[in-house]
DOGUKOL-645847 format. One record per atom (N, C-alpha, C): residue in one letter; atom name; z, y, x. Coordinates in Angstrom, 3 decimals, padded with zeros to 6 digits. Layout:
<sites>
SITE res atom        w        v        u
SITE   A   CA        Z        Y        X
...
</sites>
This chain:
<sites>
SITE res atom        w        v        u
SITE   G    N  104.781  118.593  096.819
SITE   G   CA  105.533  117.374  096.436
SITE   G    C  107.017  117.610  096.181
SITE   E    N  107.398  118.792  095.829
SITE   E   CA  108.887  119.200  095.569
SITE   E    C  108.976  119.893  094.313
SITE   L    N  110.298  119.894  093.849
SITE   L   CA  110.672  120.703  092.740
SITE   L    C  111.470  121.868  093.260
SITE   M    N  110.837  123.113  093.036
SITE   M   CA  111.505  124.362  093.545
SITE   M    C  111.895  125.264  092.368
SITE   V    N  113.115  125.734  092.454
SITE   V   CA  113.654  126.614  091.368
SITE   V    C  113.831  127.984  091.982
SITE   I    N  113.290  129.082  091.256
SITE   I   CA  113.374  130.369  091.552
SITE   I    C  114.480  130.900  090.590
SITE   L    N  115.549  131.463  091.174
SITE   L   CA  116.659  131.920  090.297
SITE   L    C  117.010  133.402  090.704
SITE   G    N  117.714  133.970  089.835
SITE   G   CA  118.092  135.451  090.072
SITE   G    C  118.405  135.991  088.714
SITE   P    N  119.043  137.185  088.751
SITE   P   CA  119.342  137.899  087.526
SITE   P    C  118.121  138.357  086.815
SITE   S    N  118.212  138.706  085.563
SITE   S   CA  117.131  139.283  084.766
SITE   S    C  116.592  140.465  085.426
SITE   G    N  115.327  140.634  085.482
SITE   G   CA  114.661  141.710  086.160
SITE   G    C  114.537  141.600  087.646
SITE   S    N  114.872  140.527  088.207
SITE   S   CA  114.738  140.420  089.637
SITE   S    C  113.326  139.934  090.141
SITE   G    N  112.499  139.631  089.166
SITE   G   CA  111.054  139.281  089.491
SITE   G    C  110.698  137.751  089.478
SITE   K    N  111.427  137.009  088.844
SITE   K   CA  111.190  135.601  088.757
SITE   K    C  109.835  135.312  088.080
SITE   T    N  109.634  135.823  086.877
SITE   T   CA  108.444  135.632  086.203
SITE   T    C  107.232  136.229  086.841
SITE   T    N  107.492  137.438  087.487
SITE   T   CA  106.348  138.067  088.319
SITE   T    C  106.017  137.148  089.391
SITE   L    N  106.915  136.608  090.154
SITE   L   CA  106.586  135.698  091.195
SITE   L    C  105.787  134.441  090.744
SITE   L    N  106.272  133.933  089.530
SITE   L   CA  105.487  132.744  088.978
SITE   L    C  104.069  133.191  088.626
SITE   N    N  103.923  134.403  088.075
SITE   N   CA  102.576  134.845  087.646
SITE   N    C  101.733  135.151  088.875
SITE   L    N  102.292  135.570  090.039
SITE   L   CA  101.514  135.649  091.163
SITE   L    C  101.046  134.282  091.721
SITE   A    N  102.031  133.307  091.689
SITE   A   CA  101.744  131.993  092.115
SITE   A    C  100.629  131.327  091.233
SITE   A    N  100.468  131.750  089.975
SITE   A   CA  099.592  131.141  088.981
SITE   A    C  098.253  131.942  088.990
SITE   G    N  098.204  132.975  089.857
SITE   G   CA  096.936  133.762  089.926
SITE   G    C  096.774  134.589  088.608
SITE   L    N  097.868  134.914  087.877
SITE   L   CA  097.713  135.735  086.671
SITE   L    C  097.989  137.175  086.962
SITE   E    N  098.592  137.414  088.093
SITE   E   CA  098.829  138.884  088.533
SITE   E    C  098.413  138.986  089.962
SITE   R    N  098.024  140.189  090.413
SITE   R   CA  097.703  140.485  091.875
SITE   R    C  098.908  141.192  092.463
SITE   P    N  099.241  141.047  093.725
SITE   P   CA  100.217  141.796  094.348
SITE   P    C  099.729  143.216  094.701
SITE   D    N  100.629  144.156  094.767
SITE   D   CA  100.266  145.616  095.163
SITE   D    C  099.867  145.523  096.688
SITE   R    N  100.513  144.658  097.307
SITE   R   CA  100.278  144.446  098.894
SITE   R    C  100.656  143.026  099.231
SITE   G    N  100.156  142.556  100.336
SITE   G   CA  100.448  141.318  100.826
SITE   G    C  099.452  140.278  100.371
SITE   E    N  099.746  139.033  100.629
SITE   E   CA  098.839  137.984  100.302
SITE   E    C  099.612  136.869  099.488
SITE   V    N  098.795  136.252  098.710
SITE   V   CA  099.325  135.026  097.943
SITE   V    C  098.622  133.761  098.285
SITE   W    N  099.340  132.803  098.832
SITE   W   CA  098.750  131.566  099.193
SITE   W    C  099.466  130.370  098.416
SITE   V    N  098.596  129.542  097.774
SITE   V   CA  099.145  128.378  097.021
SITE   V    C  098.345  127.185  097.361
SITE   G    N  099.014  126.203  097.824
SITE   G   CA  098.410  124.952  098.201
SITE   G    C  097.369  125.154  099.303
SITE   G    N  097.687  126.040  100.249
SITE   G   CA  096.711  126.321  101.472
SITE   G    C  095.517  127.135  101.100
SITE   E    N  095.469  127.626  099.859
SITE   E   CA  094.485  128.595  099.471
SITE   E    C  094.923  129.987  099.218
SITE   R    N  094.186  130.972  099.741
SITE   R   CA  094.512  132.340  099.407
SITE   R    C  093.988  132.717  098.094
SITE   I    N  094.820  133.182  097.173
SITE   I   CA  094.345  133.442  095.784
SITE   I    C  094.366  134.880  095.342
SITE   D    N  094.936  135.699  096.198
SITE   D   CA  095.193  137.122  095.727
SITE   D    C  093.882  137.953  095.662
SITE   G    N  092.794  137.457  096.388
SITE   G   CA  091.545  138.172  096.327
SITE   G    C  090.524  137.567  095.345
SITE   L    N  090.876  136.567  094.654
SITE   L   CA  089.963  135.975  093.619
SITE   L    C  089.742  136.976  092.484
SITE   G    N  088.456  136.984  092.035
SITE   G   CA  088.188  137.809  090.822
SITE   G    C  088.573  137.047  089.633
SITE   P    N  088.515  137.611  088.387
SITE   P   CA  089.036  136.978  087.235
SITE   P    C  088.332  135.580  087.009
SITE   E    N  087.034  135.520  087.175
SITE   E   CA  086.397  134.167  086.861
SITE   E    C  086.783  133.138  087.876
SITE   E    N  086.865  133.632  089.184
SITE   E   CA  087.164  132.677  090.273
SITE   E    C  088.630  132.198  090.085
SITE   S    N  089.465  133.158  089.663
SITE   S   CA  090.900  132.797  089.453
SITE   S    C  091.021  131.768  088.258
SITE   A    N  090.271  131.980  087.221
SITE   A   CA  090.288  130.985  086.108
SITE   A    C  089.791  129.584  086.509
SITE   R    N  088.696  129.609  087.341
SITE   R   CA  088.178  128.342  087.920
SITE   R    C  089.308  127.644  088.784
SITE   W    N  089.908  128.491  089.628
SITE   W   CA  090.976  127.905  090.531
SITE   W    C  092.098  127.381  089.646
SITE   R    N  092.519  128.022  088.628
SITE   R   CA  093.649  127.487  087.825
SITE   R    C  093.240  126.196  087.153
SITE   R    N  091.992  126.096  086.667
SITE   R   CA  091.543  124.910  085.978
SITE   R    C  091.578  123.790  086.980
SITE   R    N  091.227  124.047  088.229
SITE   R   CA  091.110  123.010  089.221
SITE   R    C  092.417  122.598  089.873
SITE   V    N  093.421  123.481  089.985
SITE   V   CA  094.599  123.276  090.810
SITE   V    C  095.840  123.313  089.921
SITE   L    N  095.990  124.097  088.966
SITE   L   CA  097.263  124.523  088.314
SITE   L    C  097.492  123.955  086.979
SITE   G    N  098.777  123.583  086.711
SITE   G   CA  099.214  123.298  085.441
SITE   G    C  100.256  124.355  085.069
SITE   Y    N  100.405  124.771  083.797
SITE   Y   CA  101.347  125.931  083.427
SITE   Y    C  102.093  125.613  082.209
SITE   V    N  103.366  125.764  082.228
SITE   V   CA  104.282  125.600  081.056
SITE   V    C  105.060  126.999  080.918
SITE   S    N  104.764  127.558  079.823
SITE   S   CA  105.259  128.773  079.402
SITE   S    C  106.728  128.689  078.901
SITE   Q    N  107.515  129.702  078.961
SITE   Q   CA  108.882  129.720  078.412
SITE   Q    C  108.841  129.514  076.952
SITE   H    N  107.826  130.109  076.294
SITE   H   CA  107.669  130.113  074.843
SITE   H    C  106.541  129.045  074.431
SITE   S    N  106.649  128.488  073.340
SITE   S   CA  105.761  127.457  072.877
SITE   S    C  104.307  128.157  072.830
SITE   T    N  103.376  127.530  073.500
SITE   T   CA  102.026  127.993  073.400
SITE   T    C  101.148  126.998  072.813
SITE   L    N  101.750  125.977  072.050
SITE   L   CA  100.984  125.040  071.348
SITE   L    C  100.298  125.650  070.129
SITE   V    N  099.229  124.954  069.771
SITE   V   CA  098.536  125.385  068.474
SITE   V    C  099.279  124.692  067.319
SITE   G    N  100.000  125.443  066.551
SITE   G   CA  100.972  124.823  065.614
SITE   G    C  100.341  123.904  064.634
SITE   F    N  099.116  124.122  064.182
SITE   F   CA  098.569  123.251  063.066
SITE   F    C  097.829  122.012  063.724
SITE   L    N  097.669  121.988  065.107
SITE   L   CA  097.115  120.814  065.749
SITE   L    C  098.221  119.798  066.017
SITE   S    N  097.834  118.559  066.069
SITE   S   CA  098.878  117.543  066.416
SITE   S    C  099.149  117.608  067.907
SITE   A    N  100.194  116.919  068.296
SITE   A   CA  100.588  116.849  069.746
SITE   A    C  099.376  116.394  070.517
SITE   R    N  098.835  115.222  070.010
SITE   R   CA  097.608  114.721  070.709
SITE   R    C  096.545  115.673  070.806
SITE   E    N  096.137  116.387  069.684
SITE   E   CA  095.104  117.341  069.702
SITE   E    C  095.337  118.549  070.637
SITE   N    N  096.582  118.937  070.818
SITE   N   CA  096.890  120.068  071.749
SITE   N    C  096.649  119.599  073.104
SITE   V    N  096.979  118.430  073.477
SITE   V   CA  096.671  117.912  074.863
SITE   V    C  095.201  117.673  075.066
SITE   E    N  094.544  117.134  074.094
SITE   E   CA  093.073  116.815  074.167
SITE   E    C  092.275  118.151  074.324
SITE   L    N  092.652  119.156  073.535
SITE   L   CA  091.999  120.425  073.644
SITE   L    C  092.087  121.023  074.984
SITE   A    N  093.201  121.046  075.625
SITE   A   CA  093.389  121.528  076.982
SITE   A    C  092.493  120.802  077.929
SITE   L    N  092.441  119.449  077.807
SITE   L   CA  091.630  118.669  078.734
SITE   L    C  090.096  118.951  078.529
SITE   E    N  089.699  119.016  077.236
SITE   E   CA  088.321  119.255  077.044
SITE   E    C  087.839  120.725  077.493
SITE   L    N  088.764  121.647  077.397
SITE   L   CA  088.532  123.003  077.919
SITE   L    C  088.333  122.986  079.476
SITE   R    N  088.947  121.909  080.068
SITE   R   CA  088.843  121.721  081.519
SITE   R    C  087.633  120.897  081.966
SITE   G    N  086.793  120.517  081.066
SITE   G   CA  085.609  119.713  081.322
SITE   G    C  085.731  118.174  081.072
SITE   F    N  086.896  117.659  080.752
SITE   F   CA  086.972  116.235  080.547
SITE   F    C  086.233  115.867  079.296
SITE   T    N  085.589  114.705  079.235
SITE   T   CA  084.867  114.148  078.059
SITE   T    C  085.917  113.960  076.984
SITE   A    N  085.417  113.817  075.770
SITE   A   CA  086.276  113.489  074.623
SITE   A    C  086.979  112.167  074.802
SITE   E    N  086.300  111.200  075.354
SITE   E   CA  086.984  109.850  075.677
SITE   E    C  087.955  109.927  076.669
SITE   E    N  087.703  110.681  077.744
SITE   E   CA  088.796  110.790  078.843
SITE   E    C  089.980  111.618  078.295
SITE   S    N  089.640  112.671  077.473
SITE   S   CA  090.734  113.506  076.976
SITE   S    C  091.666  112.631  075.972
SITE   S    N  091.047  111.837  075.151
SITE   S   CA  091.866  110.970  074.297
SITE   S    C  092.739  110.052  075.084
SITE   E    N  092.223  109.358  076.078
SITE   E   CA  092.906  108.422  076.845
SITE   E    C  094.142  109.113  077.667
SITE   R    N  093.765  110.285  078.368
SITE   R   CA  094.738  110.940  079.084
SITE   R    C  095.830  111.458  078.133
SITE   A    N  095.446  112.052  077.018
SITE   A   CA  096.464  112.530  076.077
SITE   A    C  097.367  111.462  075.621
SITE   R    N  096.960  110.284  075.264
SITE   R   CA  097.697  109.219  074.835
SITE   R    C  098.630  108.797  075.877
SITE   R    N  098.128  108.576  077.181
SITE   R   CA  098.983  108.161  078.281
SITE   R    C  100.102  109.178  078.553
SITE   W    N  099.726  110.438  078.604
SITE   W   CA  100.807  111.459  078.978
SITE   W    C  101.789  111.705  077.885
SITE   L    N  101.393  111.618  076.652
SITE   L   CA  102.356  111.746  075.560
SITE   L    C  103.346  110.558  075.575
SITE   E    N  102.845  109.386  075.892
SITE   E   CA  103.762  108.223  076.088
SITE   E    C  104.661  108.516  077.308
SITE   W    N  104.035  109.051  078.360
SITE   W   CA  104.863  109.285  079.562
SITE   W    C  105.953  110.217  079.343
SITE   V    N  105.902  111.281  078.430
SITE   V   CA  106.945  112.112  078.110
SITE   V    C  107.877  111.614  076.967
SITE   G    N  107.517  110.333  076.490
SITE   G   CA  108.368  109.825  075.430
SITE   G    C  108.026  110.228  074.053
SITE   L    N  106.750  110.586  073.783
SITE   L   CA  106.340  111.079  072.535
SITE   L    C  105.253  110.251  071.920
SITE   G    N  105.081  109.024  072.323
SITE   G   CA  104.028  108.148  071.809
SITE   G    C  104.032  108.082  070.355
SITE   E    N  105.274  108.088  069.634
SITE   E   CA  105.362  107.927  068.217
SITE   E    C  104.992  109.208  067.487
SITE   A    N  105.011  110.426  068.136
SITE   A   CA  104.818  111.687  067.542
SITE   A    C  103.493  112.363  067.774
SITE   T    N  102.508  111.519  068.254
SITE   T   CA  101.196  112.208  068.737
SITE   T    C  100.422  112.815  067.514
SITE   E    N  100.660  112.205  066.322
SITE   E   CA  099.885  112.731  065.209
SITE   E    C  100.594  113.826  064.399
SITE   R    N  101.812  114.124  064.685
SITE   R   CA  102.545  115.121  063.999
SITE   R    C  102.065  116.540  064.404
SITE   P    N  101.941  117.455  063.420
SITE   P   CA  101.559  118.838  063.895
SITE   P    C  102.650  119.358  064.733
SITE   S    N  102.266  120.117  065.787
SITE   S   CA  103.202  120.520  066.791
SITE   S    C  104.325  121.494  066.096
SITE   D    N  103.868  122.181  065.096
SITE   D   CA  104.871  123.083  064.532
SITE   D    C  105.953  122.347  063.773
SITE   Q    N  105.802  121.090  063.567
SITE   Q   CA  106.853  120.179  062.952
SITE   Q    C  107.717  119.326  063.930
SITE   L    N  107.499  119.696  065.218
SITE   L   CA  108.260  119.111  066.281
SITE   L    C  109.445  119.909  066.627
SITE   S    N  110.480  119.356  067.204
SITE   S   CA  111.691  120.090  067.606
SITE   S    C  111.329  120.893  068.841
SITE   G    N  112.174  121.766  069.251
SITE   G   CA  111.903  122.522  070.457
SITE   G    C  111.755  121.706  071.684
SITE   G    N  112.618  120.744  071.824
SITE   G   CA  112.528  119.730  072.987
SITE   G    C  111.240  118.962  072.918
SITE   E    N  110.804  118.494  071.746
SITE   E   CA  109.555  117.828  071.636
SITE   E    C  108.348  118.681  071.972
SITE   Q    N  108.401  119.956  071.471
SITE   Q   CA  107.343  120.905  071.858
SITE   Q    C  107.227  121.059  073.378
SITE   R    N  108.364  121.198  074.053
SITE   R   CA  108.309  121.484  075.480
SITE   R    C  107.786  120.241  076.125
SITE   R    N  108.137  119.003  075.660
SITE   R   CA  107.511  117.846  076.302
SITE   R    C  106.026  117.731  076.039
SITE   V    N  105.534  118.160  074.885
SITE   V   CA  104.132  118.233  074.611
SITE   V    C  103.506  119.144  075.695
SITE   A    N  104.090  120.342  075.794
SITE   A   CA  103.509  121.320  076.709
SITE   A    C  103.494  120.748  078.159
SITE   L    N  104.497  119.935  078.510
SITE   L   CA  104.600  119.358  079.850
SITE   L    C  103.474  118.295  079.960
SITE   A    N  103.227  117.465  078.927
SITE   A   CA  102.169  116.473  079.019
SITE   A    C  100.799  117.189  079.107
SITE   R    N  100.678  118.337  078.342
SITE   R   CA  099.327  119.046  078.391
SITE   R    C  099.168  119.702  079.860
SITE   A    N  100.149  120.124  080.452
SITE   A   CA  100.014  120.770  081.864
SITE   A    C  099.799  119.660  082.836
SITE   L    N  100.356  118.445  082.714
SITE   L   CA  100.179  117.418  083.723
SITE   L    C  098.957  116.510  083.458
SITE   A    N  098.503  116.465  082.333
SITE   A   CA  097.392  115.527  081.993
SITE   A    C  096.170  115.737  082.923
SITE   P    N  095.778  116.993  083.245
SITE   P   CA  094.522  117.109  084.053
SITE   P    C  094.787  116.691  085.557
SITE   G    N  096.003  116.540  085.866
SITE   G   CA  096.379  116.080  087.358
SITE   G    C  096.360  117.251  088.274
SITE   P    N  097.182  118.337  087.941
SITE   P   CA  097.244  119.511  088.797
SITE   P    C  097.951  119.158  090.054
SITE   R    N  097.698  119.947  091.127
SITE   R   CA  098.439  119.882  092.377
SITE   R    C  099.719  120.699  092.341
SITE   V    N  099.637  121.695  091.482
SITE   V   CA  100.756  122.586  091.366
SITE   V    C  101.082  122.809  089.894
SITE   L    N  102.405  122.764  089.511
SITE   L   CA  102.793  123.078  088.104
SITE   L    C  103.753  124.176  088.121
SITE   V    N  103.442  125.216  087.453
SITE   V   CA  104.282  126.411  087.270
SITE   V    C  104.956  126.314  085.974
SITE   A    N  106.284  126.392  085.874
SITE   A   CA  106.952  126.289  084.663
SITE   A    C  107.964  127.411  084.494
SITE   D    N  107.852  128.289  083.586
SITE   D   CA  108.747  129.457  083.441
SITE   D    C  109.837  129.055  082.455
SITE   E    N  111.052  128.924  082.940
SITE   E   CA  112.289  128.522  082.124
SITE   E    C  112.033  127.278  081.254
SITE   P    N  111.647  126.220  081.884
SITE   P   CA  111.292  125.036  081.023
SITE   P    C  112.396  124.473  080.270
SITE   T    N  113.588  124.756  080.442
SITE   T   CA  114.691  124.241  079.647
SITE   T    C  115.369  125.371  078.816
SITE   A    N  114.835  126.516  078.855
SITE   A   CA  115.425  127.586  078.038
SITE   A    C  115.260  127.305  076.566
SITE   H    N  116.309  127.718  075.780
SITE   H   CA  116.319  127.548  074.302
SITE   H    C  116.383  126.016  073.851
SITE   L    N  116.833  125.108  074.787
SITE   L   CA  116.981  123.732  074.428
SITE   L    C  118.447  123.381  074.514
SITE   D    N  118.807  122.387  073.688
SITE   D   CA  120.082  121.848  073.829
SITE   D    C  120.239  121.057  075.140
SITE   R    N  121.524  120.829  075.613
SITE   R   CA  121.571  120.231  076.932
SITE   R    C  120.953  118.807  077.079
SITE   L    N  121.003  118.003  076.061
SITE   L   CA  120.346  116.694  076.194
SITE   L    C  118.872  116.861  076.378
SITE   S    N  118.281  117.764  075.540
SITE   S   CA  116.791  117.935  075.595
SITE   S    C  116.390  118.560  076.984
SITE   G    N  117.214  119.537  077.416
SITE   G   CA  116.989  120.103  078.707
SITE   G    C  117.104  119.124  079.871
SITE   R    N  118.008  118.174  079.738
SITE   R   CA  118.153  117.079  080.801
SITE   R    C  116.889  116.225  080.768
SITE   R    N  116.524  115.967  079.553
SITE   R   CA  115.318  115.083  079.445
SITE   R    C  114.065  115.712  080.113
SITE   V    N  113.912  117.047  079.866
SITE   V   CA  112.728  117.834  080.522
SITE   V    C  113.023  117.744  082.044
SITE   I    N  114.205  117.983  082.577
SITE   I   CA  114.479  117.899  083.973
SITE   I    C  114.084  116.530  084.564
SITE   A    N  114.479  115.461  083.860
SITE   A   CA  114.211  114.143  084.368
SITE   A    C  112.742  113.859  084.417
SITE   L    N  111.942  114.470  083.449
SITE   L   CA  110.460  114.380  083.493
SITE   L    C  109.865  115.167  084.685
SITE   L    N  110.497  116.270  084.956
SITE   L   CA  109.970  117.071  086.134
SITE   L    C  110.186  116.380  087.396
SITE   R    N  111.401  115.772  087.632
SITE   R   CA  111.696  115.047  088.813
SITE   R    C  110.768  113.807  088.883
SITE   R    N  110.502  113.108  087.731
SITE   R   CA  109.590  112.014  087.714
SITE   R    C  108.199  112.336  088.095
SITE   A    N  107.681  113.452  087.569
SITE   A   CA  106.392  113.962  087.910
SITE   A    C  106.224  114.175  089.409
SITE   V    N  107.211  114.749  090.059
SITE   V   CA  107.128  114.952  091.503
SITE   V    C  107.158  113.654  092.231
SITE   A    N  107.983  112.734  091.812
SITE   A   CA  108.083  111.404  092.478
SITE   A    C  106.800  110.536  092.254
SITE   E    N  106.276  110.602  091.084
SITE   E   CA  105.127  109.650  090.771
SITE   E    C  103.754  110.274  091.162
SITE   S    N  103.619  111.626  090.983
SITE   S   CA  102.257  112.153  091.144
SITE   S    C  102.227  113.070  092.387
SITE   G    N  103.306  113.364  092.965
SITE   G   CA  103.269  114.243  094.194
SITE   G    C  102.999  115.775  093.855
SITE   V    N  103.005  116.113  092.559
SITE   V   CA  102.794  117.470  092.168
SITE   V    C  103.909  118.361  092.737
SITE   T    N  103.538  119.560  093.089
SITE   T   CA  104.558  120.592  093.428
SITE   T    C  104.927  121.347  092.189
SITE   I    N  106.163  121.461  091.895
SITE   I   CA  106.634  122.255  090.740
SITE   I    C  107.363  123.455  091.101
SITE   I    N  106.920  124.580  090.631
SITE   I   CA  107.559  125.804  090.904
SITE   I    C  108.051  126.331  089.563
SITE   T    N  109.397  126.523  089.412
SITE   T   CA  109.970  126.946  088.110
SITE   T    C  110.974  128.059  088.331
SITE   A    N  111.042  128.851  087.261
SITE   A   CA  112.135  129.872  087.313
SITE   A    C  113.161  129.386  086.203
SITE   S    N  114.465  129.490  086.585
SITE   S   CA  115.457  129.099  085.708
SITE   S    C  116.822  129.569  086.042
SITE   H    N  117.678  129.612  085.005
SITE   H   CA  119.105  129.911  085.125
SITE   H    C  119.922  128.625  084.864
SITE   D    N  119.251  127.536  084.505
SITE   D   CA  119.899  126.314  084.210
SITE   D    C  120.532  125.642  085.354
SITE   P    N  121.880  125.476  085.330
SITE   P   CA  122.511  124.927  086.499
SITE   P    C  122.105  123.458  086.676
SITE   D    N  121.836  122.751  085.638
SITE   D   CA  121.419  121.327  085.768
SITE   D    C  119.984  121.300  086.426
SITE   L    N  119.064  122.181  086.169
SITE   L   CA  117.872  122.225  086.803
SITE   L    C  118.011  122.632  088.357
SITE   I    N  118.833  123.624  088.593
SITE   I   CA  119.001  124.142  089.907
SITE   I    C  119.630  122.977  090.774
SITE   A    N  120.539  122.225  090.209
SITE   A   CA  121.086  121.059  090.980
SITE   A    C  120.041  119.991  091.178
SITE   A    N  119.028  119.823  090.253
SITE   A   CA  118.111  118.717  090.434
SITE   A    C  116.979  119.159  091.401
SITE   A    N  116.914  120.415  091.759
SITE   A   CA  115.796  120.935  092.706
SITE   A    C  115.888  120.442  094.094
SITE   D    N  114.801  120.303  094.705
SITE   D   CA  114.740  120.058  096.105
SITE   D    C  115.045  121.274  096.875
SITE   R    N  114.694  122.451  096.397
SITE   R   CA  115.046  123.641  097.082
SITE   R    C  114.955  124.760  096.084
SITE   D    N  115.749  125.849  096.319
SITE   D   CA  115.734  126.992  095.445
SITE   D    C  115.626  128.259  096.286
SITE   L    N  115.122  129.279  095.581
SITE   L   CA  114.959  130.643  096.101
SITE   L    C  115.694  131.520  095.196
SITE   D    N  116.764  132.249  095.637
SITE   D   CA  117.543  133.168  094.863
SITE   D    C  117.066  134.605  095.041
SITE   L    N  116.371  135.112  094.115
SITE   L   CA  115.747  136.461  094.278
SITE   L    C  116.924  137.493  094.240
SITE   G    N  118.032  137.218  093.603
SITE   G   CA  119.116  138.028  093.616
SITE   G    C  119.633  138.186  095.021
SITE   A    N  119.772  137.090  095.775
SITE   A   CA  120.307  137.151  097.128
SITE   A    C  119.339  137.876  098.011
SITE   V    N  118.040  137.635  097.770
SITE   V   CA  116.945  138.350  098.619
SITE   V    C  117.047  139.849  098.425
SITE   G    N  117.163  140.271  097.120
SITE   G   CA  117.296  141.702  096.872
SITE   G    C  118.571  142.279  097.446
SITE   Y    N  119.706  141.558  097.348
SITE   Y   CA  120.883  141.997  097.915
SITE   Y    C  120.842  142.155  099.506
SITE   A    N  120.200  141.148  100.134
SITE   A   CA  120.103  141.188  101.548
SITE   A    C  119.221  142.376  101.979
SITE   E    N  118.070  142.643  101.225
SITE   E   CA  117.214  143.768  101.585
SITE   E    C  117.876  145.109  101.335
SITE   A    N  118.773  145.274  100.320
SITE   A   CA  119.544  146.405  100.020
SITE   A    C  120.567  146.698  101.132
SITE   A    N  121.146  145.622  101.527
SITE   A   CA  122.315  145.668  102.561
SITE   A    C  121.675  145.903  103.964
SITE   G    N  120.478  145.446  104.156
SITE   G   CA  119.867  145.554  105.567
SITE   G    C  119.308  146.845  105.735
</sites>
């Protein structure tokens, strides 16, 4: 139920840490626990099932299907998770309205602005009701107004649904909005000094 930002210089391991938390990578040693579940020992199929059940993911780069509409992008993700076509349609409509894109639901996603695409990606990640949302640089490549709109939606998601959001960012506005942060640059410096 918090918004956490992982920060640090390029190459400090922010994206690697997010990928570990998403079960996309395995650690060389140690354990990975997310939401009270140990995930580092899951096989590829178990890991995929765990992600479908627990996790939402927003990539730094657009992973929308460009020729599909905003609505179809969200519906497709829901149907791949086992929701019926009717449930998918209702959830897509509701979440696209929630992110302020009710009027853009039928536009192909490759005709949306960067900020609109990021909001569609957020709707797609939140629509299944994940317990954990991992977002890699969710405000990167956006103008400040669009970035602040995305930050407000992340804060709202935490407040309204209790989702835990783990994000990597250099954005001072997102860092200021976080409940807590982890500075990998400071961790690396402390380990080198110690």
